[in-house]
Steps between C-alpha positions, in 0.01 A plus 500: 500500500542627145325828425385603154507874424284663237442864407133580444446618141203717598700662783873504413588641842352192669653156540338172593694240696366148523608143553364159415396348832526127564126497577422608143425869562690791344499770773600846383560847641538836328735790567491846342838660433596753767212413732554447870212252500535146380272213418458155644313176457427215738464162328242241602777268628634766737793641300502880499718756323535877521658724237639853531686720747491363854364169369641301792366741763154495337506120481600464865224741610247312287600163649497641855146633445386162367663325797322733744171405334588128510458478121804283432510256790468207261823583312731480801672831441702640213856532381562846352739568211612816326634554149476751216395483137618700200255776411410543130613865521834413664611446855346254742182479707490316835291187539428330830323168524395257769452127473281319752649212696191293413341617171124486473349250258381646169 
């Protein structure tokens, strides 16, 4: 998955990280520099990504909660990945994403 990073002109301490999904959507998440909180977005096809410190832990908790509620039975589980993107202000910010085994139709 190729992530696109953009600094928000109206909030220079905030970055937006998105990707072009195969289903046609452009899911994005925001992260404010220095924050311990991150953003996330769950695409209609089932892909989900988290941005910020502890991104993978937050993603895994999110997916576990959805599994407990039987919200993703139709996707057959997820494969979780972890990477980092270059921040506009320097350094890197963690990104964790999960791809469903059977994506939902758009």
